[in-house]
N, C-alpha and C positions, 0 to 999 in steps of 0.2 A: 656565125655566132650572133646571139641576141645580147645586147648590152642595155640593161635598164638602169636609169640614173635618178637619184633623188637626194634630198637633204633632210637633216633632222636637227632641231634645236634653233635657237634664235641667234642671229648674227649681229644683234644689237648689244651695246655695252651693258653689262649687268648693273643692277642698282646697288647690290651689295658686293663688298670686296672679297669675293671667293670665286674659285674656279667655276667657269660656265662654258661648257663645251658645245660647239656646233660641229656637225659632221656632214660631209658629202660622200655618197657611196655609189659604187657601180657594181652591179651583179651581172656576171657573164654566164649565160646558159648556152652550152653547145647546141648548135642547130639540130643535130640528130637526136638530141634528148629533150628538146624544148617541149614537145607535146606530152612526154612522159612526166616532166617536172610539173607542168600545169595540171595534169590529171591527178598527180599525187597531192598537189596542193588542194585541189577540189575535194579529194577524199578526206584530207585532214580537216578542212573546214566543216565537212559533214559530221565528223566525230566531235567537233567542238560546238555543234549546234548552230553553225554560222553558214550553212550551205546557201549559195546564191547571193551572199552579202559581201560588200567590201569590208575588209578587215584592216584596221590600223595597228601599227606596231605598238603604240602606247596602250592598246587594249589587251595585249597578249601577256599571259603570265609566264613564269619560268618554264613550266612543262610544255606549253605550246611552242615557245621559241626553241627549246631543245629538240622537239620533234621536227620542227621545220628545218633546223640546221642539219639534222640527221638525213632528211630527205635530200637536201641540196648536196650534201657530201656524197651520198650514194650515186648521184647523177653527174658528178664531176663539175658542179657549179663552182665558180670562183668569185671572190669578193675583193674589191679594192676600196680603200677609204682614206680620206684626208680630213684631219681634224684641226680645230683651232680653239684655243682658250681665250674667250673674249675678255677675260679679266686683264689680259696682257695687251689689249688693243683699245686704248681709250680713243674717243672721237678725234682728238687732235692728231693722233698718229695716223689714223686712217685717212683723214682729210689731206695730210701732207703726202702720204703715199699715193693717193689718188692723183694729185697734181703732178707728182714726179712721174708717174706712169703715163699720164697724158702727154707730158713733155717728151718722154722717152720715145714716143711713137715717131717723133721727127728726128731722132738721133742721127740717122743715116740718109735722110732725104735732103737733097740739094736742088739747086736750080736746074740741074741736068735732067731731073725726073719730069715725067709728063705732068701737065697741069691737072689732069683728071685724078692722078694719084695723090697729088698734094691736097686737092679739094676733098677727096674722100677721106684722107687722113685727118684733115681739119674737122670734118663732120664727126668722125668717130671720137676724136679727142674731146670735142664739145659735149657729145652724148655721155662720155665717161665722166666728165666733170659734173654733169647734172645728176648722176646716179647718187642716191642716198648711200652713205658710207657703208651700211651693212650689205647693200647689194653689190657694191664694188668689191668688198671682201669675198662675198659669195662667188662673184665672177672669177676672181683670181683663184679661188679654191677649185672651182669646176675645171679650169684650164689645167691646174696641177693634176687633178684626178684623171682626166682623159689622157694626158701625156703619160702618166704612170701606168695606166691601163695598157696603152699601146706598147710601151716599153716591155712590159712583162709578157703580154700575149703573143707578141711576135717571136719571143724566145720559147715560151712554154708550148704553144701549139705546133711550132716547127719541129719540136722534139716529140711531143706526145700524140698529136692528132692533126696533121697538116691540113686535112680537109677543111677544118674550121676556119682557116685563114682565107677561105675563098669569098667570104662576105662578112660585112660588119653592119648589123642592123641596130641602130641606136634609137632608144626610146626614152625620152625624159618626161618627167611629170610636169604638166603645165599648170599654171596658176589661175588663168582666166580664159574665157572663150576666145579672146583675141591675144595675139602675141604681144607681150609687154616690151617696153623699151629695154629692160634688162635682158630678156630672152633674145631679143633681136641683136643686141650688142654681143652677148655671149656667143651666139652662133656666127656672128660676123667676125669675131676675133679668134675663135678657136683655130681656124685654119692657118692664118698668118703667124700667130704666136707659136703654135706647135711646129709649123714648117720652119720658122726661124731657129728653133732649138736644134734642128738637124744640122745646122751649120755652125753650131757653137763648139767651144773647146771642152765643154762639160760632158764627159762620156755618160755620166749617170742620167743626164737629161735627154740624151739622144735615143731614138728608137733604132736599136741595132739588130743585126742578124746573127743567129747562132751558127757558129762554125760547124759545118756538117749537118745543119738543119735542112729540112725539106720544105722548100718554098714554091714547089711546083703549082700549088693551087692558088697562089696569090701573085703570080707573075704580072698580072695586069695592074697591080698596085705599085709596080716599080716603073720608073721612067728615067730617061736620060736628058740632062739639060746641057746646053752649049757651054755655059761658063758660070762661075760663082755669082750669085745674085748681087747686083750693085748696091741695093739698099740694105744689105746685111754686112756686118763687120767681118773682117778676116779672123778666123780662128787661130791662124798662124801665118807667118810671112810666106808669101809666094803662092798662096792658094788661088789668088785671082788669076794667075797665069794658067791654071788648070782648065782643061776643056773636056767635054764628053763625060760629065759627072753623073753617076747613077744615084738617084734619090728615091725616097718613097713619095708617092703621089698622095699627100695628106688630104688634099681637097677631095679626091675620089673616095678615100677611106671614110671621111667624115660626112660628106655631102650626099653620097649615093643613096643612103637610106638613113635619114635622121628625122624623127618626128617628135612632136610634143603631143602627149596624149593625156586623157583623163584617167586617173588611177582606178576609178570606179569600174571602168570598162576594160582595164588591162591588169590581169592577175600578176603579170611580171612586175609591174610597178608596185603592187601590194607586197610582193616578196622583197624587193629592194628596200621598201619603206620599213618592213619588219626587221630586217637585218641591220640596216643603218641605225634605226632607232634603238635596237638592242645594244649596239656598240656604245651609243651615247648614254644610255641608261646605265650600262656597266661602268663607264667613266664617272658618271655622276653619283654612283652608289645607290641607284634606284632599281637595280636588277641583281638578284642573287647569282652566285657563281654557277649554280646548277643550270641556269638558263643560258649562259654564254660560254660555258666550259669548253666547247668544241669550236668556238668561233674562229680561233686562229687557224684551224685546219682548212678553212675555206680560203685562206689568204696566202700570199707569197712573202718571201723574205728576200730583200735586196740588200746585200751586205749585212748591216745590223738593224735593218728597219723592215717592218711590215706595214704599220700604219704610218702614213705621212703626217708628221706634225708640222703644221705651217706656222710661221711667225713672220710678221712684216715690220718688226722693229729694227733697231740698230745692232742688236747683238747677233753674233754668229754662233751657229751650232747650239742654240738655246736648249736647255734641259727643262723638263717638266718640274715645276716646283711643287706640284700636287702629288703627294705620296700615293694616294689611292689610284689616281689616274696613271701614274708611272708604273704601278704594279700591274694594272690591267694590260697596259701596252707591253710590258715585259712578258707576261703570260702568253699573250697572243703571238708575240714574236718567237718565243720558245717552241710554240706548237704550230708554227707556219707549215702549211701542207706542201709547199714546194719552194726550194731554194734556188733563186736565179743566180 
């Protein structure tokens, strides 16, 4: 499968006290339908008078977005999104959370661990502290997004099309010719953060296998480890005594094919930009219903959620205070194309 990743909106604190959404999105195109999707997109751009051009989501009207969503639905494309309301995240909160996360990197590291691991962790923590607050938040959102994607796809394709689990081709929109500190840190932390979640007690955060699902095509992504990782906490008493534990090889899944590309040369990145931007515009009230009416059909529903609403404050299970945004999310959830 091909997974295209992009973001939409500003992760900076809004100047006015009103909802201000930022989104990160992942568009998954089945490998066997990839060329058909890109050909269909090319044909649509021709009808819009934009053949051969890069098209941005913010430039598309309701009719264009609706046509694009119809194309993606016809070809079995799936969409994941994580959103955040920046009105609920003042700079003081993000600065505090950034420091807490940097400290948390050392939570289970002791003098027993190799010095190289300690030095590497210190370097990562220092780079995290230096990140601007908005990039730290975007980093957290991207990790949430990739984890949610893997959680759903390992279930969905094992049931619907096992062949697609044979490869994961990640393509993210790059911002500069050279990899930025943010991009370096994101790619550095993706593997250990998502790997660590597989040893947590939170079932919703784990990447689980579907009972009776077909995982023949992705056997190479499973491996066995001798014992519970020393640097990770116990999810329950006694697990450290276990041996020969089967786990997903998160590093292989994420690192085998992961590139940062220019959207001008990658139609897939233009597609994810359009869909992610459409979600944000719908939340902000800048896109009429005719444009995003079928957006939910591209998405999954896990329990009562389709769009991940992130919040990094002190409240638990925070609810959206924005009536319009809540209505958009409720509509998408009702129309989710596949229930996990």
